[in-house]
N, C-alpha and C positions, 0 to 999 in steps of 0.2 A: 701862373696860368693857372686855368680853370677843372679841377678834373671829376666835376658835376657832369650828370646826364646831359646832352644839348635836349630838345623835345624830338629829334628823332631818336636816338637811342633810346631815350628813356619810354618810346612807344616799342619799340625793339625788346626793353627789356622785360616791357609787362608781357608780351606775348610769349615772349619764351617762358619767361615764367606760369602762364597759362597753360601753355602747353605742357608742361611738364608736372602741373598738380595735376594735369587730365589722365594720363599718359603714363606717369613710372607702374612698370609692373605690379603685380597681387602677388602675396604670397602663394599664390594659387599656381599663378604663371609659373614662380621658378620651385614649386618643389618637389618637382620629379628632376632637376636639373641638377651640375654639377658648378660650379664657378665658372667654369669656362662657356660651358651653356649660354648660362645666364650673360655674364656677361658676352656672348653672340647674340641674344636674343635682343638687350638692349642696344644696341650698336643696330641690329636691322631695324627697331624701330625707328631708330634716329633716324636713320641711313632711306626708310621710305617715307618720312614724313620733310626730307628735308634739315634734317637739323646733324646730319653726322660732316664734319669735317666742313664746316660751312666756306673757312675763308677758302678752301683749295676751290681750283678752275672747275664750274660744269662739267669740263669734258672728262676732267679726272675723279666724278662722285660728289665734288663739293656745289657749292653756291653763290664761286663767286661773291663772299660776304665782305666787309672790311674788317681789317686788324681788330679794330676797337669793340667791333660788333661778334668776333669770336670772344676775345678776352670774356663779354659782358656775359656770352653763353655759358660759355667757361665757368664764373662767378656764378652765373645760376643751377648751374649743373650741380656744384661742389656742394648747394648746401642740401641738395637733395640725399635723400636715403633711398641709393641704386645700386645695383651689382657694379661690383669692384670689374674694373677693366684689364683688358690683358692688352691691347692694343698701343698703347702710350710709346714705348718701343718702336712700332711698324709707322703709325703714323706720325710720332715727333720727330722719329728721327733718319728712320726709312726714307720715308715718301720726299722729305723735301729736296734728300740726295739724288733720289729717281729722277723729280722734278727737274733739280737742275746737270743730269748728267745720260739720263736714260732719253732713249728715242722717243719722238712721240708715238711709235706703235706698242713700245712695252709702257708706255706710262698706262693708255688706254687700255692694257689687257690688265696690271696688275694695280695701279690706285684703285680704282672703282670695288675691285672687290676688298681689297684692304679698309678700304670706307666701310662699306657695307658689313665689315665683319666675318664677311665668310674666309675672309683667307686671313692669317695670322705669321709678324714675320719678327726676326728677331737678331740679335747687332753682334760679329764673331770678331773680336778686334783681339781679346788680354789672351796669351800666354804664359804657363807656366817658369819660363823663363827670360820672358823679357820686364815681367809686373806693369807698372804704368809708362816705363819708355816702349810707347808704341812701335816705334821704327826699328827697334830692335828685335820685331820678330822673325822667326825663323819656320815657320810653315811655309812650306814650298808648293809654285805651280810652273812647270816644264809642258813647252808649248809641242805639241802633241797634233799637227794639224790645222783643222779646226776646233782644237778644241784646246783644252790646257788638262795636265792629269795634278793632280793635289794631293803632297802627303804632310801631316801634322797632324797639331791638335792646338784646340781653342780650348778656354778654361771660363769661367768664370757668365758665362752665357745667360742671360736672363731668358726665360721660356723656350726655350731651343726645344726639350721635349715637346709642346703640345704647338711647334714655329712650321708654318707650312715653306717659308719662305727664309733665305737668312740673306744677308748683307758681310760682307768677309775683306779683309786686307790679307794678302799675299805677297812671301818674297820672288820674284820673278829674275831677278837679277843681281847673283851674290857680290858681282864682281864688281860694284859700283859703291859709293858710301853710301849708310842704311837707309837714309829719305831717299834717295833716288831710284832705288832697285824694285820698289815696292807699285801692285796693281790692284784696281778692286774690282770685284767681281759680283755679282748675288747667284743666287743660287738654292736649287728646290733641296730644303732638308731632307726626300726622302729619296734622293740619289744611293743607288749603290755607292757601298765604302762608306756612309760616314754610320757611325754608333754614338748615339748617346747618353750616356751617365750622370743620372740629378745628383747633385751633390745637397747630401743635408745638413745644413747650417745651425747653429747654436741656437737661433729662434727655433728651431721645431720645423720649418718649413725646408722646403728643397726645390727654390722655385728658380737659382744656378742651376747649371749642366756643364759636365766638361765634355767636349766634340772630337773624337776622331776620324779623320779619311783617312783612308785607304786606297789609293788610287784612284780616285773621285776623277769621274770629269766632270769639268763645268767647259760651254761652248764660249766663243773666243765674244759670239753676238751678247753675252749676259759679264759683258766687261763694263765698268765704267769708267771713260776718264782714257787715255793714253793710257800703252804699256807705259809704267815708270812714273804714272803722274798718280800712284793711286795714295800719295800723303797728303797730292790735293785737296784729294777727291773725300779722303777722311776727314779731312779738317772742315770738310760740309756737314758733315754729320757731327761731330764732335761738338762742333757750335752749337749747334743744333740741342743736342744731348747735357750740355753744360745749362742749356738755357732752360732744358725740361726740370734739373735737376736741383738748380737755383733755391730754389724756399728749402730746401732740405728732405722734404715731403714727410711721411711717418705720419698725418692726421692729425699732429701739435703745434701749438701756435699759442702766440698772445694770452685771446679768450683762452683757450682750452685751460691753461694753465693760472689765467684772473679767477677762471668759476674752480676750478678746484681749491687753488687759495682762499675762497670765497665761504668753500665746505668741509673743510677741513681744519683740525683747530692747532695751536701751539700755546702750551699753557693754558688748558682751560677757553682761549681765546680764541676766534679766527684766525689766523696762518694771515689773511688779508693784512692785521691791523700788525704785525713785525715788519717794523722796519728793515732789517735786512729782506725780506721778501719781497714788501715793495720798494727795495733797490733791484732786486732783480730782474722783474716785471717790467721797470721802468726800461732797464738795457735791453731787454728782450724786446719792448714796443720803441723803441728806437730803430734797434736792429732789424724791425720788421717795414716801418716806415723807410727806411734807405734802402733793403731789398725791394718795395714795391716801387719808388721813385728808379731805383734799374732797373726796373725790366720796364719801364715805360721807354726807355731807350731802346731796347730790343724790338719793342709795340712799334715803334716811329722807325728801324730800320726795316723789322719785317713789309710796314706797311706804306715803304718807296718799294720797294722789290729786292734789299739788300739782304745779305748775312746777316746774320746773330755775328758781332763782336766781340772781342775779347774782351770786355765788360761781360759780358756773364759769368766770366773764372770770379767773380767779386760777390756775384751771386752765392757760389758755389761755396768759396772757402768764408764766406760769413756766415750762410745760410748749414750746413751741415753739423759744425762745430753748436750752432746753436740752439737744434734738433739734440743733439747728444746734451749740453748743458738742461735743456729744458727735461728731459725723459729722465735723467740722472737727479735733477732737484722733484721730482713726482715721486720717485720711489720715498727721496730723503720725509715728507711732507704724510707720505701714509704710513710712514716709519714701518713696524712690523708687517703691515698688510700689503705693503708695497714686497713683500717677496714672495706673495701668493697668485702666478699667474693659471688663471683658472674663469674664464668667461662666464661663470653663473657665479660667483666671489667676487673676483677683485673689482675696482673700481673703472666704471666705464667699459665692462667688459675687458679687461687685462690694456685696452687700447697702450697704456705709459710704460706697462713690461714687454710688449713688443716693439714700442719706438726706440723702448731703453737697447735689446740684444741688436735690435735692426740698424741702431745710426750708426756704429763702427763701419759699417760697408757701404752707409751713403757716404763719410767722408771717403772712400776708395775709390765707390763707384766714379767711372766719368772724369780720374783724376785725381791725385793724391794731394793733398793739403799744400805739399809740397811742390806739388810741379804747377797746381791753380797760381800759389805764390813767387814762383817764375815765370809765370803766363803775366801775370800784373805789375813784375817789374820790368819785363822785356818790351814788352807789344803795349800795354797800358802808359806804366810811365817814363818809357824808355831807356832803362838802365843799361849796363853795358851786360853783357849775354853773359850768363854760368858757364864756367870753365868745361868743357867738356874735352875728353881727350881722344875722342875718337872723330873728331870733329873732320874729314875732306878723307877720311883711311876708307878704302872698300873693306864691304861689311867681312867679307871671308876672310881678311886678315886682320881683323880686332881679336887680340886675345882672347880666351875665354877661361873658367876655371878649368876646361880639360886638356889645353895646349898649350 
């Protein structure tokens, strides 16, 4: 297969490059804005020029672009020094779920504002007592007329404290096995009864939050899928989440590490001359190549109108540990200076230190390594399912530590 640009793709790439070169926000434009304001300004610029969420239907704020055009745009934008985005969860996970399960009227209302940056969305799945076992969640929703009343707690919700809307899965029937008693909703994050508490992380950031629900009302019209179909709807979100997390994130890749190894010394010689360093680099290059071509599978599925499949778990299972390995090795190469985390003093403005602190969380977000390995074993390789002692048991009969 030839992965070079076709003439049409080359013209599209050139057009994208030219627009980016001419329209990146200036320092004066960004000077008085916080990171949310900067992200919204950049998103609105793209939207007004027709470059935001270009693969989405025009009715939803996109341009009906092809999957490969979206990839080309992402590649070119990633090469630019532009404001950090806060829309990845909303555009990459919530929007595909809305497109698959919401009504046309709902999509016309919410998706253009998500594409333009006017509104930000978050995803509320994890809970303190259920870990990576999403189907074991305990936050309840009880029907009350045309509404549902929510009580419980979510945790590790990225961006909850600055989001306008969120998607969430709730237990609506504890009398059936855990996967069957779930229902999926989207909700206004400013609803009465919602309390949001940011969590301070080891990295120093606080982009995760706890979200508490006390008698929060959500309209039944904001339910996605049928009552009890929440697990199926959640899989739409999860498959897209794993696709977006797949490469590990963190801004470190083979090229970053190659450049670092070319600059620092080992025994008065460039580190790149050391056999063990070159072996590490070669291994990461092979891994990134595999991730790239595995990503093409998802691109093919998307181009055919299909949902990303379990193959995305491969990308996450390889990509997240790769990021942690690279960040750790980078600090080793930096020796004593690797312990200094100061944008004014650290190599590459502290990028390696930030990646080192963030990388353990990447191995948990979207499903732990163990969850990913089970998905690959069962759904990709067709191996027998892992033993589940709670299989087929009504959720309210599953023993707990307090029972």
